[in-house]
C-alpha positions as CSV (number, residue, x, y, z in Angstrom):
1,M,-26.9,14.1,-10.9
2,T,-26.8,11.9,-13.9
3,E,-23.9,11.9,-16.4
4,A,-23.5,10.5,-19.9
5,R,-19.7,10.2,-20.1
6,S,-17.6,12.6,-22.0
7,N,-13.8,12.2,-22.5
8,S,-13.1,15.9,-22.3
9,V,-13.8,18.6,-19.8
10,Q,-15.9,21.4,-21.3
11,Q,-15.4,25.1,-21.0
12,F,-17.0,26.8,-18.0
13,E,-19.2,29.8,-19.0
14,G,-20.2,32.7,-16.8
15,E,-18.9,34.0,-13.5
16,V,-16.6,31.7,-11.6
17,S,-18.1,31.0,-8.2
18,F,-17.8,27.9,-6.0
19,Q,-21.5,27.0,-5.5
20,P,-21.8,23.1,-5.4
21,G,-25.6,23.2,-5.8
22,T,-25.5,24.6,-9.3
23,P,-26.7,22.3,-12.1
24,G,-24.1,19.8,-13.4
25,F,-21.6,20.3,-10.6
26,Y,-21.9,16.9,-9.0
27,A,-22.0,15.2,-12.3
28,N,-18.7,16.8,-13.4
29,P,-17.0,19.2,-10.9
30,H,-13.9,19.3,-13.1
31,V,-15.4,21.9,-15.4
32,L,-15.7,24.4,-12.5
33,Y,-12.4,23.4,-11.0
34,R,-10.5,24.1,-14.2
35,A,-12.1,27.5,-14.4
36,L,-11.2,28.3,-10.8
37,R,-7.6,27.2,-11.4
38,E,-7.3,29.4,-14.4
39,R,-9.2,32.5,-13.3
40,D,-9.3,32.5,-9.4
41,P,-7.0,29.9,-7.9
42,V,-7.4,31.3,-4.4
43,H,-11.1,31.8,-4.3
44,A,-13.2,33.6,-1.7
45,V,-16.2,31.2,-1.2
46,P,-19.4,33.2,-1.6
47,G,-21.4,33.7,1.5
48,S,-18.7,32.6,3.9
49,S,-15.3,33.6,5.2
50,S,-13.7,30.5,3.7
51,W,-11.2,30.2,0.8
52,L,-10.9,27.5,-1.8
53,V,-7.5,26.6,-3.3
54,T,-7.4,24.6,-6.6
55,R,-3.8,24.7,-7.9
56,Y,-1.6,21.7,-7.2
57,E,1.2,24.0,-5.7
58,D,-1.2,25.8,-3.4
59,V,-3.0,22.6,-2.3
60,A,0.3,20.9,-1.5
61,H,1.5,24.0,0.4
62,V,-1.6,24.1,2.6
63,L,-1.5,20.4,3.4
64,K,2.2,20.5,4.4
65,D,2.5,23.9,6.1
66,A,2.3,23.8,9.9
67,R,0.7,27.2,9.8
68,F,-2.5,25.4,8.8
69,G,-4.2,23.1,11.2
70,K,-7.4,21.4,12.0
71,R,-8.4,23.4,15.1
72,M,-7.9,26.8,16.6
73,D,-6.7,27.4,20.2
74,H,-9.4,29.5,21.9
75,S,-9.3,30.8,25.4
76,G,-12.3,30.4,27.6
77,P,-14.8,27.5,27.8
78,P,-15.8,25.7,24.6
79,P,-19.1,26.6,23.0
80,E,-22.1,24.7,24.2
81,I,-23.3,21.9,21.8
82,E,-27.0,21.3,21.6
83,A,-28.0,18.0,23.2
84,D,-29.6,16.4,20.2
85,I,-26.4,16.6,18.0
86,R,-23.8,16.4,20.8
87,P,-22.9,12.7,20.4
88,A,-22.1,13.1,16.7
89,V,-20.2,16.4,17.2
90,E,-18.2,15.0,20.1
91,L,-17.3,11.8,18.2
92,L,-16.0,13.8,15.2
93,N,-14.0,16.0,17.5
94,R,-12.2,13.0,18.8
95,F,-11.2,11.7,15.3
96,M,-7.4,12.2,14.8
97,L,-8.5,13.4,11.4
98,F,-9.6,16.6,13.1
99,R,-6.8,16.9,15.7
100,D,-3.4,18.7,15.6
101,P,-0.1,17.7,17.3
102,P,0.6,16.6,19.9
103,D,-2.8,14.7,20.2
104,H,-2.7,13.8,16.5
105,T,0.9,12.5,16.7
106,R,0.0,10.3,19.7
107,L,-3.2,8.9,18.2
108,R,-1.7,8.3,14.8
109,G,1.4,6.6,16.3
110,L,-0.8,4.1,18.1
111,V,-3.1,3.3,15.2
112,S,-0.4,3.2,12.5
113,K,1.0,-0.1,13.9
114,A,-1.9,-1.9,12.1
115,F,-1.0,-0.3,8.7
116,T,2.7,-1.2,8.3
117,P,3.7,-2.6,4.8
118,R,4.2,-6.0,6.5
119,M,0.7,-6.0,8.0
120,I,-0.8,-5.0,4.6
121,E,1.1,-7.8,2.9
122,L,-0.2,-10.3,5.4
123,L,-3.8,-9.2,4.6
124,V,-3.5,-9.8,0.8
125,P,-4.6,-13.5,0.9
126,R,-7.7,-12.6,3.0
127,I,-8.5,-9.6,0.7
128,Q,-8.3,-12.0,-2.3
129,A,-10.5,-14.6,-0.6
130,I,-13.2,-12.0,0.2
131,T,-13.0,-10.7,-3.3
132,D,-13.4,-14.2,-4.8
133,E,-16.4,-14.9,-2.5
134,L,-18.2,-11.7,-3.6
135,L,-17.5,-12.4,-7.3
136,E,-18.8,-15.9,-6.9
137,E,-22.0,-14.6,-5.4
138,I,-22.8,-12.4,-8.5
139,A,-21.4,-14.8,-11.1
140,T,-24.7,-16.5,-11.7
141,R,-26.5,-13.3,-12.6
142,E,-26.6,-11.5,-16.0
143,E,-26.4,-8.1,-14.3
144,A,-25.1,-6.7,-10.9
145,E,-25.2,-3.5,-9.0
146,L,-21.5,-3.2,-8.5
147,V,-21.5,-0.7,-5.6
148,A,-23.9,-2.6,-3.3
149,D,-22.8,-6.1,-4.5
150,F,-19.0,-5.6,-4.6
151,A,-17.3,-2.3,-4.0
152,F,-19.1,-1.5,-0.7
153,P,-19.0,-4.9,1.1
154,L,-15.3,-5.7,0.3
155,P,-13.6,-2.9,2.3
156,V,-16.3,-3.0,5.1
157,I,-15.7,-6.8,5.6
158,V,-11.9,-6.2,5.6
159,I,-12.0,-3.4,8.2
160,A,-14.6,-5.2,10.3
161,E,-12.4,-8.3,10.4
162,M,-9.4,-6.1,11.3
163,L,-11.3,-4.7,14.2
164,G,-12.6,-8.1,15.3
165,V,-16.3,-7.5,14.6
166,P,-18.3,-10.8,14.3
167,A,-19.4,-11.8,10.8
168,G,-23.1,-11.7,11.9
169,D,-22.8,-8.0,12.7
170,R,-21.4,-6.9,9.4
171,Q,-24.7,-5.6,8.0
172,K,-25.2,-3.3,11.1
173,F,-21.6,-2.2,10.7
174,K,-22.3,-1.3,7.0
175,D,-25.4,0.7,7.9
176,W,-23.7,2.6,10.7
177,S,-20.6,3.3,8.6
178,N,-22.6,4.7,5.7
179,L,-24.4,7.3,7.9
180,V,-21.3,8.4,9.9
181,A,-19.4,8.9,6.6
182,C,-22.1,11.4,5.6
183,L,-21.4,13.5,8.7
184,I,-18.0,14.3,7.4
185,D,-19.3,16.1,4.3
186,F,-19.2,19.9,4.4
187,N,-22.9,20.1,3.4
188,A,-24.1,17.8,6.1
189,S,-27.4,19.2,7.5
190,R,-28.4,19.6,11.1
191,S,-31.1,16.9,10.7
192,L,-28.4,14.5,9.5
193,F,-26.5,15.3,12.7
194,V,-29.6,14.6,14.7
195,E,-30.0,11.2,13.0
196,G,-26.3,10.6,13.1
197,S,-26.2,11.2,16.9
198,Q,-28.6,8.4,17.4
199,V,-26.5,6.1,15.2
200,V,-23.3,7.2,17.0
201,Q,-24.8,6.2,20.3
202,E,-25.7,2.8,19.0
203,L,-22.3,2.3,17.4
204,T,-20.4,3.6,20.4
205,E,-22.3,1.2,22.8
206,Y,-21.6,-1.7,20.4
207,L,-17.9,-1.0,20.3
208,R,-17.8,-0.4,24.0
209,G,-19.1,-4.0,24.4
210,I,-16.3,-5.3,22.1
211,V,-13.7,-3.3,24.0
212,A,-14.9,-4.8,27.3
213,E,-14.8,-8.3,25.8
214,R,-11.3,-7.8,24.5
215,R,-10.1,-6.5,27.9
216,R,-11.3,-9.8,29.3
217,S,-10.0,-12.0,26.4
218,P,-7.6,-10.3,24.0
219,Q,-7.6,-11.5,20.4
220,N,-5.4,-11.0,17.4
221,D,-7.2,-7.9,16.2
222,L,-6.8,-4.1,16.1
223,I,-9.0,-3.4,19.1
224,S,-6.9,-5.7,21.3
225,A,-3.7,-4.0,19.9
226,L,-5.1,-0.6,20.8
227,I,-6.0,-1.8,24.3
228,R,-2.5,-3.1,24.8
229,A,-1.1,0.2,23.7
230,E,-3.4,2.0,26.2
231,E,-2.3,-0.3,29.0
232,N,1.4,0.6,28.2
233,E,0.5,4.1,29.5
234,Q,0.4,5.8,26.1
235,K,-2.7,7.6,27.4
236,L,-5.3,6.5,24.9
237,T,-8.6,6.9,26.7
238,E,-11.5,4.6,26.0
239,E,-13.3,7.4,24.3
240,E,-10.4,8.0,22.0
241,L,-10.1,4.2,21.4
242,I,-13.7,4.0,20.3
243,A,-13.4,7.2,18.2
244,S,-10.3,5.7,16.5
245,C,-12.2,2.5,15.7
246,V,-15.1,4.5,14.2
247,L,-12.7,6.6,12.1
248,L,-11.0,3.4,10.8
249,L,-14.4,2.0,9.9
250,V,-15.5,5.1,8.0
251,A,-12.1,6.1,6.4
252,G,-11.2,2.4,5.9
253,H,-14.1,1.8,3.6
254,E,-15.3,5.1,2.1
255,T,-12.1,5.8,0.1
256,T,-11.9,2.2,-1.2
257,V,-15.6,1.9,-2.1
258,N,-15.2,5.0,-4.3
259,L,-11.8,3.9,-5.7
260,I,-13.3,0.5,-6.9
261,A,-16.5,1.9,-8.2
262,N,-15.0,5.0,-9.8
263,G,-12.2,2.9,-11.3
264,V,-14.5,0.3,-12.9
265,Y,-16.7,3.1,-14.3
266,T,-13.8,5.0,-15.7
267,L,-12.3,1.9,-17.3
268,L,-15.6,1.0,-18.9
269,T,-16.0,4.5,-20.3
270,H,-12.5,4.4,-21.7
271,P,-12.5,1.2,-23.8
272,E,-9.0,1.6,-25.1
273,Q,-7.6,1.8,-21.5
274,H,-9.8,-1.1,-20.5
275,A,-8.5,-3.2,-23.4
276,L,-4.9,-2.3,-22.5
277,L,-5.4,-3.4,-18.9
278,L,-6.9,-6.7,-20.1
279,E,-3.9,-7.2,-22.4
280,K,-1.4,-6.2,-19.8
281,P,-2.7,-7.0,-16.3
282,E,0.7,-6.1,-14.8
283,L,-0.4,-2.5,-15.3
284,I,-3.0,-2.7,-12.5
285,P,-0.8,-0.8,-10.0
286,G,-0.4,2.1,-12.4
287,A,-4.1,1.9,-13.3
288,V,-5.1,2.3,-9.7
289,E,-2.9,5.3,-9.3
290,E,-4.4,6.9,-12.4
291,I,-7.9,6.2,-11.1
292,L,-7.0,7.9,-7.8
293,R,-5.8,10.9,-9.8
294,Y,-8.5,11.1,-12.4
295,E,-11.6,10.6,-10.2
296,S,-10.2,11.1,-6.7
297,P,-12.3,9.3,-4.2
298,V,-11.9,12.1,-1.7
299,Q,-12.3,15.4,-3.5
300,M,-11.8,17.9,-0.7
301,T,-10.5,18.5,2.8
302,S,-10.0,21.6,4.9
303,R,-7.5,23.5,7.2
304,L,-7.7,26.5,9.5
305,A,-5.1,29.2,9.3
306,Q,-3.3,29.4,12.6
307,T,-1.8,32.8,11.7
308,D,-2.0,35.2,8.7
309,V,-0.7,33.4,5.6
310,I,-0.2,34.8,2.0
311,I,-1.1,32.4,-0.8
312,G,-0.7,33.9,-4.2
313,S,-1.9,37.5,-4.0
314,R,-4.4,36.7,-1.2
315,T,-4.0,37.0,2.6
316,I,-5.6,34.2,4.6
317,T,-6.2,35.7,8.0
318,R,-5.9,33.7,11.3
319,G,-8.9,31.6,11.9
320,Q,-10.2,31.5,8.3
321,E,-11.0,28.1,6.8
322,V,-9.2,27.0,3.6
323,L,-11.0,24.4,1.5
324,V,-8.4,22.2,-0.2
325,S,-9.5,20.7,-3.5
326,L,-7.6,17.5,-4.1
327,G,-9.7,16.8,-7.1
328,A,-8.8,20.1,-8.8
329,A,-5.1,19.7,-7.9
330,N,-5.0,16.3,-9.5
331,R,-6.1,17.8,-12.8
332,D,-3.6,20.7,-12.8
333,P,-1.8,21.0,-16.2
334,A,1.2,22.5,-14.4
335,V,1.9,19.0,-13.0
336,F,0.1,16.5,-15.2
337,A,0.4,16.6,-19.0
338,E,-3.1,16.4,-20.7
339,P,-4.7,16.2,-17.2
340,D,-8.2,15.4,-18.5
341,R,-6.9,12.3,-20.4
342,F,-7.2,9.0,-18.5
343,D,-3.9,7.1,-19.1
344,I,-3.1,4.0,-17.0
345,T,0.5,4.2,-18.1
346,R,1.0,7.8,-16.8
347,Q,4.4,8.3,-15.3
348,P,5.2,10.0,-13.0
349,N,1.9,10.4,-11.2
350,P,2.4,12.5,-8.0
351,H,-1.3,12.8,-7.3
352,L,-2.6,14.1,-4.0
353,A,-5.6,11.7,-3.7
354,F,-4.4,10.7,-0.2
355,A,-3.6,14.3,0.8
356,A,-0.1,15.1,2.1
357,G,1.7,16.2,5.2
358,I,1.0,14.9,8.7
359,H,-2.6,14.0,7.7
360,Y,-1.6,11.8,4.8
361,C,-4.1,8.9,4.7
362,L,-3.0,6.3,7.2
363,G,-4.8,3.6,5.2
364,A,-3.4,4.5,1.7
365,A,-1.5,1.3,1.3
366,L,-4.5,-0.8,2.3
367,A,-6.8,1.1,-0.1
368,R,-4.3,0.7,-2.9
369,M,-4.0,-3.1,-2.3
370,E,-7.8,-3.5,-2.1
371,G,-8.3,-1.6,-5.3
372,Q,-5.7,-3.6,-7.1
373,V,-7.0,-6.9,-6.0
374,A,-10.7,-6.0,-6.5
375,I,-10.4,-4.4,-10.0
376,G,-7.8,-6.9,-11.2
377,S,-9.9,-9.9,-10.1
378,L,-13.2,-8.4,-11.5
379,L,-11.7,-7.9,-14.9
380,R,-10.1,-11.4,-15.0
381,R,-13.4,-13.0,-14.0
382,F,-15.5,-10.8,-16.4
383,P,-13.2,-9.6,-19.3
384,N,-16.2,-8.4,-21.3
385,L,-17.8,-6.5,-18.4
386,A,-20.0,-3.6,-19.7
387,L,-22.2,-0.9,-18.4
388,A,-25.8,-1.9,-18.2
389,E,-27.0,1.7,-18.4
390,P,-25.2,4.6,-20.2
391,A,-25.7,7.2,-17.5
392,V,-24.8,7.1,-13.8
393,T,-25.8,9.2,-10.8
394,W,-23.2,10.8,-8.6
395,K,-23.9,11.5,-4.9
396,E,-24.4,15.2,-4.0
397,S,-21.2,15.3,-1.9
398,V,-18.5,18.0,-1.9
399,V,-16.0,15.8,0.0
400,F,-16.4,12.4,-1.7
401,R,-16.6,11.5,-5.4
402,S,-19.2,8.7,-5.1
403,L,-21.5,6.8,-7.4
404,Q,-25.0,6.1,-6.2
405,S,-24.9,2.9,-8.1
406,L,-23.1,1.2,-11.0
407,K,-25.2,-1.4,-12.9
408,V,-23.1,-3.7,-15.1
409,R,-23.6,-6.6,-17.4
410,L,-21.6,-9.6,-16.3
411,I,-20.3,-11.1,-19.5
412,P,-17.6,-13.7,-18.9
């Protein structure tokens, strides 16, 4: 969907119904989200047994309340999964993103060792070096496609290096990662799962080879660290180890790609804020937080009610799915003054872009740091950066707020 930028969110006309395929939704979902917050904040999604919550208070409640989980406990054998989609489904089921305690607690505890503040601080020089290399590559051109040339490769290279993937295999890693990320979207088709299952098998075998190599010869990388944890009898199976690596690859780049691209686009379409950041580069941390709020890279997540729960005047019954709109919560006027205004000096800014509760984004600190380094460095190198085309196209995704491309003029 293309969009010519408007600084205000228009009024929604007609019946309020969450149907993402309607014209204009992907270009600007905030119009519908505002109408839902105002008219039907706990919304029965048409054609399903799911609910959608859009108010900040309700979103935070669902994210933090232990009565909402990722899975249901069912007696009896699990349902049979068709063979042609089984690899993709089984991989997603192993992601800690889709697990509840105690499995989630164990997996997160193991992987979190790579994302301490100290570890992130040690990565800053390398993040800066990769950023500078990418900017140097595009500096000789008059125009660049910022998603493919900058926003996408930066976080993929960072996470690939953290995992210990050889530089020569980065392109394969990028391609694999892109497709697996699409499987997480709520509107992923069966045909995508068939294609994704083939990719998952390739990626799994590739990672299995690296794991075997690291068992023979440990390195200073994340896979070696996870193997050491497994050998200390913390019960991380090889399948869980591989699934954790795939999740880190996908989650470690998707949020950051969108943060960088959405951030640059939003700054370029708000020239007064762009000028302020150029004048006061020390505002970059606050600018990144406002980008996360204003055009949240992850727009939605979900939970399953483990028991009957009342939200507002609605009863969510056990087993029903609740779609949790982070993007809508981050524009709630009950929490954010003038929520449709982009303001890099906004304080406080308690956005929910990285969710909340036990599933709060493990890589939030890394994403923030990459966003600050990438956007700050880009603006310093090209202070007169401008859009090459007035309209952009957003991907047709419910979960992610993603630009298809972002063509810019590189004016020093």
